[in-house]
PDB file of N, CA, C and O in Angstrom:
ATOM      1  N   MET A   1      17.606  44.394  -1.212  1.00  0.00           N
ATOM      2  CA  MET A   1      17.958  43.860   0.083  1.00  0.00           C
ATOM      3  C   MET A   1      17.261  42.517   0.278  1.00  0.00           C
ATOM      4  O   MET A   1      16.038  42.427   0.170  1.00  0.00           O
ATOM      5  N   LYS A   2      18.022  41.499   0.558  1.00  0.00           N
ATOM      6  CA  LYS A   2      17.455  40.180   0.818  1.00  0.00           C
ATOM      7  C   LYS A   2      17.429  39.931   2.314  1.00  0.00           C
ATOM      8  O   LYS A   2      18.406  40.164   3.026  1.00  0.00           O
ATOM      9  N   ARG A   3      16.275  39.450   2.769  1.00  0.00           N
ATOM     10  CA  ARG A   3      16.162  39.096   4.181  1.00  0.00           C
ATOM     11  C   ARG A   3      15.991  37.588   4.272  1.00  0.00           C
ATOM     12  O   ARG A   3      15.348  36.969   3.423  1.00  0.00           O
ATOM     13  N   LYS A   4      16.562  37.018   5.289  1.00  0.00           N
ATOM     14  CA  LYS A   4      16.484  35.581   5.468  1.00  0.00           C
ATOM     15  C   LYS A   4      15.312  35.242   6.386  1.00  0.00           C
ATOM     16  O   LYS A   4      15.138  35.855   7.439  1.00  0.00           O
ATOM     17  N   PHE A   5      14.517  34.267   5.975  1.00  0.00           N
ATOM     18  CA  PHE A   5      13.393  33.795   6.770  1.00  0.00           C
ATOM     19  C   PHE A   5      13.559  32.296   6.931  1.00  0.00           C
ATOM     20  O   PHE A   5      13.265  31.534   6.010  1.00  0.00           O
ATOM     21  N   GLY A   6      14.022  31.872   8.078  1.00  0.00           N
ATOM     22  CA  GLY A   6      14.318  30.456   8.273  1.00  0.00           C
ATOM     23  C   GLY A   6      15.395  30.040   7.294  1.00  0.00           C
ATOM     24  O   GLY A   6      16.466  30.647   7.252  1.00  0.00           O
ATOM     25  N   ASP A   7      15.125  29.007   6.502  1.00  0.00           N
ATOM     26  CA  ASP A   7      16.061  28.581   5.472  1.00  0.00           C
ATOM     27  C   ASP A   7      15.742  29.168   4.107  1.00  0.00           C
ATOM     28  O   ASP A   7      16.433  28.881   3.130  1.00  0.00           O
ATOM     29  N   PHE A   8      14.687  29.999   4.031  1.00  0.00           N
ATOM     30  CA  PHE A   8      14.298  30.602   2.763  1.00  0.00           C
ATOM     31  C   PHE A   8      14.885  31.994   2.647  1.00  0.00           C
ATOM     32  O   PHE A   8      14.901  32.754   3.615  1.00  0.00           O
ATOM     33  N   LYS A   9      15.360  32.323   1.478  1.00  0.00           N
ATOM     34  CA  LYS A   9      15.802  33.683   1.222  1.00  0.00           C
ATOM     35  C   LYS A   9      14.677  34.412   0.508  1.00  0.00           C
ATOM     36  O   LYS A   9      14.148  33.916  -0.487  1.00  0.00           O
ATOM     37  N   ARG A  10      14.317  35.552   0.992  1.00  0.00           N
ATOM     38  CA  ARG A  10      13.245  36.320   0.394  1.00  0.00           C
ATOM     39  C   ARG A  10      13.762  37.017  -0.855  1.00  0.00           C
ATOM     40  O   ARG A  10      14.803  37.672  -0.819  1.00  0.00           O
ATOM     41  N   ARG A  11      13.043  36.880  -1.951  1.00  0.00           N
ATOM     42  CA  ARG A  11      13.421  37.529  -3.195  1.00  0.00           C
ATOM     43  C   ARG A  11      13.084  39.004  -3.126  1.00  0.00           C
ATOM     44  O   ARG A  11      12.200  39.424  -2.379  1.00  0.00           O
ATOM     45  N   GLU A  12      13.798  39.775  -3.909  1.00  0.00           N
ATOM     46  CA  GLU A  12      13.503  41.203  -3.955  1.00  0.00           C
ATOM     47  C   GLU A  12      12.173  41.457  -4.637  1.00  0.00           C
ATOM     48  O   GLU A  12      11.435  42.352  -4.225  1.00  0.00           O
ATOM     49  N   ILE A  13      11.847  40.689  -5.674  1.00  0.00           N
ATOM     50  CA  ILE A  13      10.590  40.867  -6.391  1.00  0.00           C
ATOM     51  C   ILE A  13       9.613  39.811  -5.903  1.00  0.00           C
ATOM     52  O   ILE A  13       9.853  38.616  -6.070  1.00  0.00           O
ATOM     53  N   GLN A  14       8.531  40.239  -5.312  1.00  0.00           N
ATOM     54  CA  GLN A  14       7.487  39.347  -4.839  1.00  0.00           C
ATOM     55  C   GLN A  14       6.302  39.427  -5.797  1.00  0.00           C
ATOM     56  O   GLN A  14       6.029  40.485  -6.365  1.00  0.00           O
ATOM     57  N   LEU A  15       5.604  38.319  -5.974  1.00  0.00           N
ATOM     58  CA  LEU A  15       4.423  38.306  -6.825  1.00  0.00           C
ATOM     59  C   LEU A  15       3.278  39.051  -6.147  1.00  0.00           C
ATOM     60  O   LEU A  15       3.092  38.941  -4.935  1.00  0.00           O
ATOM     61  N   ASP A  16       2.519  39.801  -6.924  1.00  0.00           N
ATOM     62  CA  ASP A  16       1.317  40.451  -6.422  1.00  0.00           C
ATOM     63  C   ASP A  16       0.161  39.490  -6.656  1.00  0.00           C
ATOM     64  O   ASP A  16      -0.367  39.412  -7.765  1.00  0.00           O
ATOM     65  N   PHE A  17      -0.234  38.763  -5.626  1.00  0.00           N
ATOM     66  CA  PHE A  17      -1.255  37.738  -5.762  1.00  0.00           C
ATOM     67  C   PHE A  17      -2.589  38.288  -6.254  1.00  0.00           C
ATOM     68  O   PHE A  17      -3.355  37.562  -6.889  1.00  0.00           O
ATOM     69  N   ASN A  18      -2.879  39.547  -5.976  1.00  0.00           N
ATOM     70  CA  ASN A  18      -4.158  40.121  -6.409  1.00  0.00           C
ATOM     71  C   ASN A  18      -4.295  40.141  -7.927  1.00  0.00           C
ATOM     72  O   ASN A  18      -5.414  40.140  -8.441  1.00  0.00           O
ATOM     73  N   LEU A  19      -3.191  40.158  -8.647  1.00  0.00           N
ATOM     74  CA  LEU A  19      -3.246  40.129 -10.106  1.00  0.00           C
ATOM     75  C   LEU A  19      -3.651  38.760 -10.645  1.00  0.00           C
ATOM     76  O   LEU A  19      -4.089  38.650 -11.790  1.00  0.00           O
ATOM     77  N   TYR A  20      -3.509  37.724  -9.834  1.00  0.00           N
ATOM     78  CA  TYR A  20      -3.761  36.360 -10.283  1.00  0.00           C
ATOM     79  C   TYR A  20      -4.977  35.727  -9.617  1.00  0.00           C
ATOM     80  O   TYR A  20      -5.187  34.521  -9.740  1.00  0.00           O
ATOM     81  N   ARG A  21      -5.772  36.513  -8.923  1.00  0.00           N
ATOM     82  CA  ARG A  21      -6.958  35.981  -8.243  1.00  0.00           C
ATOM     83  C   ARG A  21      -8.107  35.783  -9.222  1.00  0.00           C
ATOM     84  O   ARG A  21      -8.380  36.634 -10.068  1.00  0.00           O
ATOM     85  N   VAL A  22      -8.765  34.654  -9.090  1.00  0.00           N
ATOM     86  CA  VAL A  22      -9.970  34.375  -9.872  1.00  0.00           C
ATOM     87  C   VAL A  22     -11.020  33.797  -8.929  1.00  0.00           C
ATOM     88  O   VAL A  22     -10.688  33.140  -7.942  1.00  0.00           O
ATOM     89  N   ASN A  23     -12.274  34.046  -9.240  1.00  0.00           N
ATOM     90  CA  ASN A  23     -13.368  33.444  -8.492  1.00  0.00           C
ATOM     91  C   ASN A  23     -13.897  32.262  -9.283  1.00  0.00           C
ATOM     92  O   ASN A  23     -14.293  32.407 -10.439  1.00  0.00           O
ATOM     93  N   VAL A  24     -13.903  31.093  -8.659  1.00  0.00           N
ATOM     94  CA  VAL A  24     -14.384  29.880  -9.295  1.00  0.00           C
ATOM     95  C   VAL A  24     -15.769  29.585  -8.742  1.00  0.00           C
ATOM     96  O   VAL A  24     -15.904  29.297  -7.552  1.00  0.00           O
ATOM     97  N   PRO A  25     -16.811  29.650  -9.584  1.00  0.00           N
ATOM     98  CA  PRO A  25     -18.167  29.417  -9.084  1.00  0.00           C
ATOM     99  C   PRO A  25     -18.372  27.970  -8.643  1.00  0.00           C
ATOM    100  O   PRO A  25     -17.788  27.042  -9.203  1.00  0.00           O
ATOM    101  N   SER A  26     -19.207  27.806  -7.637  1.00  0.00           N
ATOM    102  CA  SER A  26     -19.541  26.484  -7.123  1.00  0.00           C
ATOM    103  C   SER A  26     -20.730  25.933  -7.901  1.00  0.00           C
ATOM    104  O   SER A  26     -21.721  26.634  -8.109  1.00  0.00           O
ATOM    105  N   ARG A  27     -20.631  24.689  -8.326  1.00  0.00           N
ATOM    106  CA  ARG A  27     -21.745  24.070  -9.060  1.00  0.00           C
ATOM    107  C   ARG A  27     -22.872  23.660  -8.124  1.00  0.00           C
ATOM    108  O   ARG A  27     -24.043  23.707  -8.500  1.00  0.00           O
ATOM    109  N   GLU A  28     -22.525  23.261  -6.915  1.00  0.00           N
ATOM    110  CA  GLU A  28     -23.525  22.752  -5.974  1.00  0.00           C
ATOM    111  C   GLU A  28     -24.312  23.868  -5.286  1.00  0.00           C
ATOM    112  O   GLU A  28     -25.490  23.693  -4.973  1.00  0.00           O
ATOM    113  N   ILE A  29     -23.674  25.003  -5.051  1.00  0.00           N
ATOM    114  CA  ILE A  29     -24.308  26.080  -4.293  1.00  0.00           C
ATOM    115  C   ILE A  29     -24.380  27.315  -5.183  1.00  0.00           C
ATOM    116  O   ILE A  29     -23.350  27.864  -5.573  1.00  0.00           O
ATOM    117  N   SER A  30     -25.591  27.751  -5.503  1.00  0.00           N
ATOM    118  CA  SER A  30     -25.730  28.913  -6.377  1.00  0.00           C
ATOM    119  C   SER A  30     -25.266  30.182  -5.674  1.00  0.00           C
ATOM    120  O   SER A  30     -25.367  30.300  -4.453  1.00  0.00           O
ATOM    121  N   ASN A  31     -24.762  31.119  -6.449  1.00  0.00           N
ATOM    122  CA  ASN A  31     -24.247  32.404  -5.954  1.00  0.00           C
ATOM    123  C   ASN A  31     -23.116  32.237  -4.941  1.00  0.00           C
ATOM    124  O   ASN A  31     -22.960  33.068  -4.046  1.00  0.00           O
ATOM    125  N   SER A  32     -22.334  31.181  -5.073  1.00  0.00           N
ATOM    126  CA  SER A  32     -21.208  30.951  -4.182  1.00  0.00           C
ATOM    127  C   SER A  32     -19.970  30.663  -5.028  1.00  0.00           C
ATOM    128  O   SER A  32     -20.060  30.053  -6.093  1.00  0.00           O
ATOM    129  N   SER A  33     -18.814  31.111  -4.540  1.00  0.00           N
ATOM    130  CA  SER A  33     -17.589  30.868  -5.294  1.00  0.00           C
ATOM    131  C   SER A  33     -16.403  30.736  -4.345  1.00  0.00           C
ATOM    132  O   SER A  33     -16.448  31.184  -3.199  1.00  0.00           O
ATOM    133  N   LEU A  34     -15.345  30.112  -4.849  1.00  0.00           N
ATOM    134  CA  LEU A  34     -14.081  30.022  -4.133  1.00  0.00           C
ATOM    135  C   LEU A  34     -13.110  31.000  -4.769  1.00  0.00           C
ATOM    136  O   LEU A  34     -13.107  31.174  -5.988  1.00  0.00           O
ATOM    137  N   ASN A  35     -12.294  31.632  -3.958  1.00  0.00           N
ATOM    138  CA  ASN A  35     -11.275  32.535  -4.454  1.00  0.00           C
ATOM    139  C   ASN A  35      -9.986  31.735  -4.610  1.00  0.00           C
ATOM    140  O   ASN A  35      -9.547  31.072  -3.670  1.00  0.00           O
ATOM    141  N   VAL A  36      -9.382  31.796  -5.786  1.00  0.00           N
ATOM    142  CA  VAL A  36      -8.200  31.001  -6.087  1.00  0.00           C
ATOM    143  C   VAL A  36      -7.130  31.896  -6.696  1.00  0.00           C
ATOM    144  O   VAL A  36      -7.420  32.724  -7.559  1.00  0.00           O
ATOM    145  N   ILE A  37      -5.907  31.729  -6.248  1.00  0.00           N
ATOM    146  CA  ILE A  37      -4.766  32.385  -6.884  1.00  0.00           C
ATOM    147  C   ILE A  37      -4.184  31.360  -7.859  1.00  0.00           C
ATOM    148  O   ILE A  37      -3.780  30.268  -7.460  1.00  0.00           O
ATOM    149  N   ASP A  38      -4.149  31.725  -9.135  1.00  0.00           N
ATOM    150  CA  ASP A  38      -3.719  30.803 -10.191  1.00  0.00           C
ATOM    151  C   ASP A  38      -2.551  31.417 -10.958  1.00  0.00           C
ATOM    152  O   ASP A  38      -2.741  32.285 -11.811  1.00  0.00           O
ATOM    153  N   LEU A  39      -1.355  30.962 -10.647  1.00  0.00           N
ATOM    154  CA  LEU A  39      -0.137  31.437 -11.307  1.00  0.00           C
ATOM    155  C   LEU A  39       0.217  30.442 -12.403  1.00  0.00           C
ATOM    156  O   LEU A  39       0.617  29.314 -12.116  1.00  0.00           O
ATOM    157  N   TRP A  40       0.070  30.859 -13.668  1.00  0.00           N
ATOM    158  CA  TRP A  40       0.246  29.928 -14.765  1.00  0.00           C
ATOM    159  C   TRP A  40       1.179  30.528 -15.810  1.00  0.00           C
ATOM    160  O   TRP A  40       0.717  31.165 -16.756  1.00  0.00           O
ATOM    161  N   PRO A  41       2.498  30.331 -15.651  1.00  0.00           N
ATOM    162  CA  PRO A  41       3.447  30.865 -16.624  1.00  0.00           C
ATOM    163  C   PRO A  41       3.296  30.176 -17.988  1.00  0.00           C
ATOM    164  O   PRO A  41       2.856  29.030 -18.075  1.00  0.00           O
ATOM    165  N   GLU A  42       3.658  30.874 -19.006  1.00  0.00           N
ATOM    166  CA  GLU A  42       3.564  30.349 -20.359  1.00  0.00           C
ATOM    167  C   GLU A  42       4.513  29.165 -20.541  1.00  0.00           C
ATOM    168  O   GLU A  42       5.664  29.205 -20.107  1.00  0.00           O
ATOM    169  N   GLY A  43       4.017  28.120 -21.184  1.00  0.00           N
ATOM    170  CA  GLY A  43       4.859  26.991 -21.539  1.00  0.00           C
ATOM    171  C   GLY A  43       5.065  25.929 -20.481  1.00  0.00           C
ATOM    172  O   GLY A  43       5.825  24.988 -20.711  1.00  0.00           O
ATOM    173  N   VAL A  44       4.421  26.039 -19.333  1.00  0.00           N
ATOM    174  CA  VAL A  44       4.583  24.998 -18.307  1.00  0.00           C
ATOM    175  C   VAL A  44       3.472  23.961 -18.456  1.00  0.00           C
ATOM    176  O   VAL A  44       2.360  24.286 -18.872  1.00  0.00           O
ATOM    177  N   ASP A  45       3.784  22.708 -18.112  1.00  0.00           N
ATOM    178  CA  ASP A  45       2.791  21.646 -18.247  1.00  0.00           C
ATOM    179  C   ASP A  45       2.552  20.866 -16.959  1.00  0.00           C
ATOM    180  O   ASP A  45       1.834  19.866 -16.968  1.00  0.00           O
ATOM    181  N   ARG A  46       3.135  21.304 -15.869  1.00  0.00           N
ATOM    182  CA  ARG A  46       2.924  20.649 -14.568  1.00  0.00           C
ATOM    183  C   ARG A  46       2.322  21.644 -13.588  1.00  0.00           C
ATOM    184  O   ARG A  46       2.582  22.845 -13.655  1.00  0.00           O
ATOM    185  N   THR A  47       1.509  21.116 -12.677  1.00  0.00           N
ATOM    186  CA  THR A  47       0.797  21.962 -11.713  1.00  0.00           C
ATOM    187  C   THR A  47       1.092  21.503 -10.296  1.00  0.00           C
ATOM    188  O   THR A  47       1.160  20.307 -10.015  1.00  0.00           O
ATOM    189  N   ILE A  48       1.267  22.477  -9.409  1.00  0.00           N
ATOM    190  CA  ILE A  48       1.383  22.203  -7.973  1.00  0.00           C
ATOM    191  C   ILE A  48       0.249  22.954  -7.298  1.00  0.00           C
ATOM    192  O   ILE A  48       0.048  24.141  -7.554  1.00  0.00           O
ATOM    193  N   MET A  49      -0.502  22.264  -6.430  1.00  0.00           N
ATOM    194  CA  MET A  49      -1.571  22.911  -5.670  1.00  0.00           C
ATOM    195  C   MET A  49      -1.203  22.864  -4.191  1.00  0.00           C
ATOM    196  O   MET A  49      -0.899  21.801  -3.649  1.00  0.00           O
ATOM    197  N   PHE A  50      -1.235  24.021  -3.551  1.00  0.00           N
ATOM    198  CA  PHE A  50      -0.980  24.118  -2.111  1.00  0.00           C
ATOM    199  C   PHE A  50      -2.304  24.408  -1.421  1.00  0.00           C
ATOM    200  O   PHE A  50      -3.000  25.355  -1.787  1.00  0.00           O
ATOM    201  N   VAL A  51      -2.654  23.603  -0.431  1.00  0.00           N
ATOM    202  CA  VAL A  51      -3.911  23.772   0.303  1.00  0.00           C
ATOM    203  C   VAL A  51      -3.580  24.086   1.758  1.00  0.00           C
ATOM    204  O   VAL A  51      -2.885  23.321   2.425  1.00  0.00           O
ATOM    205  N   HIS A  52      -4.080  25.206   2.237  1.00  0.00           N
ATOM    206  CA  HIS A  52      -3.797  25.620   3.615  1.00  0.00           C
ATOM    207  C   HIS A  52      -4.610  24.814   4.618  1.00  0.00           C
ATOM    208  O   HIS A  52      -5.597  24.172   4.260  1.00  0.00           O
ATOM    209  N   GLY A  53      -4.193  24.851   5.858  1.00  0.00           N
ATOM    210  CA  GLY A  53      -4.890  24.158   6.930  1.00  0.00           C
ATOM    211  C   GLY A  53      -6.009  25.000   7.514  1.00  0.00           C
ATOM    212  O   GLY A  53      -6.327  26.074   7.004  1.00  0.00           O
ATOM    213  N   TYR A  54      -6.598  24.504   8.582  1.00  0.00           N
ATOM    214  CA  TYR A  54      -7.704  25.178   9.242  1.00  0.00           C
ATOM    215  C   TYR A  54      -7.279  26.581   9.666  1.00  0.00           C
ATOM    216  O   TYR A  54      -6.189  26.770  10.206  1.00  0.00           O
ATOM    217  N   ALA A  55      -8.137  27.553   9.419  1.00  0.00           N
ATOM    218  CA  ALA A  55      -7.929  28.967   9.758  1.00  0.00           C
ATOM    219  C   ALA A  55      -6.793  29.603   8.953  1.00  0.00           C
ATOM    220  O   ALA A  55      -6.311  30.678   9.308  1.00  0.00           O
ATOM    221  N   GLY A  56      -6.366  28.948   7.875  1.00  0.00           N
ATOM    222  CA  GLY A  56      -5.324  29.500   7.021  1.00  0.00           C
ATOM    223  C   GLY A  56      -5.903  30.272   5.853  1.00  0.00           C
ATOM    224  O   GLY A  56      -7.121  30.388   5.711  1.00  0.00           O
ATOM    225  N   VAL A  57      -5.026  30.796   5.023  1.00  0.00           N
ATOM    226  CA  VAL A  57      -5.407  31.514   3.810  1.00  0.00           C
ATOM    227  C   VAL A  57      -4.423  31.137   2.705  1.00  0.00           C
ATOM    228  O   VAL A  57      -3.368  30.564   2.975  1.00  0.00           O
ATOM    229  N   ALA A  58      -4.768  31.458   1.474  1.00  0.00           N
ATOM    230  CA  ALA A  58      -3.903  31.122   0.337  1.00  0.00           C
ATOM    231  C   ALA A  58      -2.520  31.744   0.473  1.00  0.00           C
ATOM    232  O   ALA A  58      -1.529  31.142   0.062  1.00  0.00           O
ATOM    233  N   GLU A  59      -2.443  32.934   1.042  1.00  0.00           N
ATOM    234  CA  GLU A  59      -1.161  33.622   1.182  1.00  0.00           C
ATOM    235  C   GLU A  59      -0.191  32.903   2.117  1.00  0.00           C
ATOM    236  O   GLU A  59       0.982  33.270   2.194  1.00  0.00           O
ATOM    237  N   THR A  60      -0.675  31.876   2.833  1.00  0.00           N
ATOM    238  CA  THR A  60       0.183  31.064   3.690  1.00  0.00           C
ATOM    239  C   THR A  60       1.355  30.508   2.878  1.00  0.00           C
ATOM    240  O   THR A  60       2.447  30.307   3.409  1.00  0.00           O
ATOM    241  N   TRP A  61       1.119  30.264   1.597  1.00  0.00           N
ATOM    242  CA  TRP A  61       2.110  29.640   0.721  1.00  0.00           C
ATOM    243  C   TRP A  61       2.901  30.664  -0.092  1.00  0.00           C
ATOM    244  O   TRP A  61       3.397  30.326  -1.167  1.00  0.00           O
ATOM    245  N   GLU A  62       3.034  31.887   0.380  1.00  0.00           N
ATOM    246  CA  GLU A  62       3.707  32.957  -0.357  1.00  0.00           C
ATOM    247  C   GLU A  62       5.116  32.574  -0.800  1.00  0.00           C
ATOM    248  O   GLU A  62       5.454  32.734  -1.973  1.00  0.00           O
ATOM    249  N   TYR A  63       5.927  32.080   0.097  1.00  0.00           N
ATOM    250  CA  TYR A  63       7.323  31.766  -0.219  1.00  0.00           C
ATOM    251  C   TYR A  63       7.422  30.597  -1.200  1.00  0.00           C
ATOM    252  O   TYR A  63       8.237  30.624  -2.123  1.00  0.00           O
ATOM    253  N   GLN A  64       6.596  29.579  -1.000  1.00  0.00           N
ATOM    254  CA  GLN A  64       6.612  28.434  -1.902  1.00  0.00           C
ATOM    255  C   GLN A  64       6.131  28.840  -3.296  1.00  0.00           C
ATOM    256  O   GLN A  64       6.699  28.404  -4.297  1.00  0.00           O
ATOM    257  N   ALA A  65       5.097  29.666  -3.367  1.00  0.00           N
ATOM    258  CA  ALA A  65       4.577  30.122  -4.661  1.00  0.00           C
ATOM    259  C   ALA A  65       5.624  30.932  -5.406  1.00  0.00           C
ATOM    260  O   ALA A  65       5.814  30.736  -6.606  1.00  0.00           O
ATOM    261  N   ASN A  66       6.300  31.829  -4.722  1.00  0.00           N
ATOM    262  CA  ASN A  66       7.343  32.624  -5.362  1.00  0.00           C
ATOM    263  C   ASN A  66       8.479  31.746  -5.876  1.00  0.00           C
ATOM    264  O   ASN A  66       9.074  32.054  -6.908  1.00  0.00           O
ATOM    265  N   TYR A  67       8.784  30.679  -5.188  1.00  0.00           N
ATOM    266  CA  TYR A  67       9.873  29.796  -5.589  1.00  0.00           C
ATOM    267  C   TYR A  67       9.494  28.948  -6.814  1.00  0.00           C
ATOM    268  O   TYR A  67      10.277  28.826  -7.756  1.00  0.00           O
ATOM    269  N   PHE A  68       8.282  28.362  -6.789  1.00  0.00           N
ATOM    270  CA  PHE A  68       7.897  27.412  -7.826  1.00  0.00           C
ATOM    271  C   PHE A  68       7.223  28.038  -9.046  1.00  0.00           C
ATOM    272  O   PHE A  68       7.110  27.380 -10.080  1.00  0.00           O
ATOM    273  N   ALA A  69       6.773  29.286  -8.955  1.00  0.00           N
ATOM    274  CA  ALA A  69       5.946  29.884 -10.013  1.00  0.00           C
ATOM    275  C   ALA A  69       6.654  30.076 -11.345  1.00  0.00           C
ATOM    276  O   ALA A  69       5.985  30.299 -12.353  1.00  0.00           O
ATOM    277  N   ASN A  70       7.962  29.999 -11.391  1.00  0.00           N
ATOM    278  CA  ASN A  70       8.623  30.181 -12.682  1.00  0.00           C
ATOM    279  C   ASN A  70       8.736  28.876 -13.477  1.00  0.00           C
ATOM    280  O   ASN A  70       9.013  28.916 -14.675  1.00  0.00           O
ATOM    281  N   LYS A  71       8.528  27.721 -12.834  1.00  0.00           N
ATOM    282  CA  LYS A  71       8.650  26.438 -13.524  1.00  0.00           C
ATOM    283  C   LYS A  71       7.371  25.608 -13.518  1.00  0.00           C
ATOM    284  O   LYS A  71       7.257  24.639 -14.269  1.00  0.00           O
ATOM    285  N   TYR A  72       6.401  25.983 -12.669  1.00  0.00           N
ATOM    286  CA  TYR A  72       5.168  25.213 -12.530  1.00  0.00           C
ATOM    287  C   TYR A  72       3.971  26.152 -12.503  1.00  0.00           C
ATOM    288  O   TYR A  72       4.092  27.329 -12.166  1.00  0.00           O
ATOM    289  N   ARG A  73       2.806  25.605 -12.866  1.00  0.00           N
ATOM    290  CA  ARG A  73       1.560  26.304 -12.589  1.00  0.00           C
ATOM    291  C   ARG A  73       1.304  26.098 -11.100  1.00  0.00           C
ATOM    292  O   ARG A  73       1.335  24.966 -10.617  1.00  0.00           O
ATOM    293  N   VAL A  74       1.053  27.172 -10.376  1.00  0.00           N
ATOM    294  CA  VAL A  74       0.830  27.096  -8.934  1.00  0.00           C
ATOM    295  C   VAL A  74      -0.596  27.546  -8.645  1.00  0.00           C
ATOM    296  O   VAL A  74      -0.993  28.650  -9.018  1.00  0.00           O
ATOM    297  N   VAL A  75      -1.366  26.684  -7.979  1.00  0.00           N
ATOM    298  CA  VAL A  75      -2.757  26.979  -7.636  1.00  0.00           C
ATOM    299  C   VAL A  75      -2.869  27.051  -6.117  1.00  0.00           C
ATOM    300  O   VAL A  75      -2.492  26.117  -5.409  1.00  0.00           O
ATOM    301  N   LEU A  76      -3.396  28.177  -5.625  1.00  0.00           N
ATOM    302  CA  LEU A  76      -3.541  28.415  -4.187  1.00  0.00           C
ATOM    303  C   LEU A  76      -4.997  28.765  -3.887  1.00  0.00           C
ATOM    304  O   LEU A  76      -5.377  29.929  -4.013  1.00  0.00           O
ATOM    305  N   PRO A  77      -5.817  27.800  -3.498  1.00  0.00           N
ATOM    306  CA  PRO A  77      -7.216  28.123  -3.198  1.00  0.00           C
ATOM    307  C   PRO A  77      -7.390  28.604  -1.756  1.00  0.00           C
ATOM    308  O   PRO A  77      -6.708  28.148  -0.839  1.00  0.00           O
ATOM    309  N   ASP A  78      -8.318  29.532  -1.591  1.00  0.00           N
ATOM    310  CA  ASP A  78      -8.825  29.854  -0.251  1.00  0.00           C
ATOM    311  C   ASP A  78      -9.997  28.906  -0.026  1.00  0.00           C
ATOM    312  O   ASP A  78     -10.993  28.982  -0.745  1.00  0.00           O
ATOM    313  N   LEU A  79      -9.897  28.035   0.938  1.00  0.00           N
ATOM    314  CA  LEU A  79     -10.978  27.082   1.185  1.00  0.00           C
ATOM    315  C   LEU A  79     -12.242  27.814   1.613  1.00  0.00           C
ATOM    316  O   LEU A  79     -12.186  28.950   2.084  1.00  0.00           O
ATOM    317  N   ARG A  80     -13.373  27.156   1.446  1.00  0.00           N
ATOM    318  CA  ARG A  80     -14.670  27.765   1.746  1.00  0.00           C
ATOM    319  C   ARG A  80     -14.692  28.339   3.159  1.00  0.00           C
ATOM    320  O   ARG A  80     -14.403  27.648   4.136  1.00  0.00           O
ATOM    321  N   GLY A  81     -15.042  29.620   3.240  1.00  0.00           N
ATOM    322  CA  GLY A  81     -15.131  30.299   4.530  1.00  0.00           C
ATOM    323  C   GLY A  81     -13.829  30.859   5.042  1.00  0.00           C
ATOM    324  O   GLY A  81     -13.783  31.388   6.153  1.00  0.00           O
ATOM    325  N   HIS A  82     -12.762  30.759   4.258  1.00  0.00           N
ATOM    326  CA  HIS A  82     -11.450  31.262   4.666  1.00  0.00           C
ATOM    327  C   HIS A  82     -10.938  32.260   3.637  1.00  0.00           C
ATOM    328  O   HIS A  82     -11.301  32.194   2.463  1.00  0.00           O
ATOM    329  N   GLY A  83     -10.098  33.180   4.080  1.00  0.00           N
ATOM    330  CA  GLY A  83      -9.531  34.166   3.164  1.00  0.00           C
ATOM    331  C   GLY A  83     -10.629  34.949   2.464  1.00  0.00           C
ATOM    332  O   GLY A  83     -11.494  35.537   3.113  1.00  0.00           O
ATOM    333  N   ARG A  84     -10.590  34.954   1.140  1.00  0.00           N
ATOM    334  CA  ARG A  84     -11.574  35.706   0.353  1.00  0.00           C
ATOM    335  C   ARG A  84     -12.669  34.817  -0.233  1.00  0.00           C
ATOM    336  O   ARG A  84     -13.466  35.284  -1.046  1.00  0.00           O
ATOM    337  N   SER A  85     -12.720  33.552   0.164  1.00  0.00           N
ATOM    338  CA  SER A  85     -13.784  32.673  -0.293  1.00  0.00           C
ATOM    339  C   SER A  85     -15.002  32.819   0.600  1.00  0.00           C
ATOM    340  O   SER A  85     -14.895  33.078   1.799  1.00  0.00           O
ATOM    341  N   GLU A  86     -16.158  32.647  -0.015  1.00  0.00           N
ATOM    342  CA  GLU A  86     -17.415  32.811   0.722  1.00  0.00           C
ATOM    343  C   GLU A  86     -17.694  31.595   1.580  1.00  0.00           C
ATOM    344  O   GLU A  86     -17.331  30.471   1.235  1.00  0.00           O
ATOM    345  N   ALA A  87     -18.344  31.843   2.702  1.00  0.00           N
ATOM    346  CA  ALA A  87     -18.811  30.748   3.557  1.00  0.00           C
ATOM    347  C   ALA A  87     -20.259  30.497   3.186  1.00  0.00           C
ATOM    348  O   ALA A  87     -21.151  31.235   3.604  1.00  0.00           O
ATOM    349  N   ALA A  88     -20.490  29.467   2.409  1.00  0.00           N
ATOM    350  CA  ALA A  88     -21.841  29.170   1.934  1.00  0.00           C
ATOM    351  C   ALA A  88     -22.384  27.966   2.686  1.00  0.00           C
ATOM    352  O   ALA A  88     -21.650  27.036   3.020  1.00  0.00           O
ATOM    353  N   PHE A  89     -23.665  28.005   2.940  1.00  0.00           N
ATOM    354  CA  PHE A  89     -24.320  26.907   3.656  1.00  0.00           C
ATOM    355  C   PHE A  89     -25.400  26.329   2.770  1.00  0.00           C
ATOM    356  O   PHE A  89     -26.053  27.052   2.018  1.00  0.00           O
ATOM    357  N   LEU A  90     -25.584  25.031   2.862  1.00  0.00           N
ATOM    358  CA  LEU A  90     -26.637  24.360   2.065  1.00  0.00           C
ATOM    359  C   LEU A  90     -27.990  24.589   2.663  1.00  0.00           C
ATOM    360  O   LEU A  90     -28.989  24.104   2.133  1.00  0.00           O
TER     361      LEU A  90
END
């Protein structure tokens, strides 16, 4: 069953972002990391990075990631203190 969301059609198969989550350690702040969803299909050589706005999360880009993930590497970071990334202070 396909449901329409604005001008986007929702696919029947959605990506499980938890399978593609990685923690990227911070060089400046010890014991701190950013949570990043990194969708990297085999054989692609171009990357698209989507960055959410204030009070957003990486999942904000769910529809765009599902659309572009078959032709591009898609990187969705949770900015520091948002989503699953730690809020670290200097």
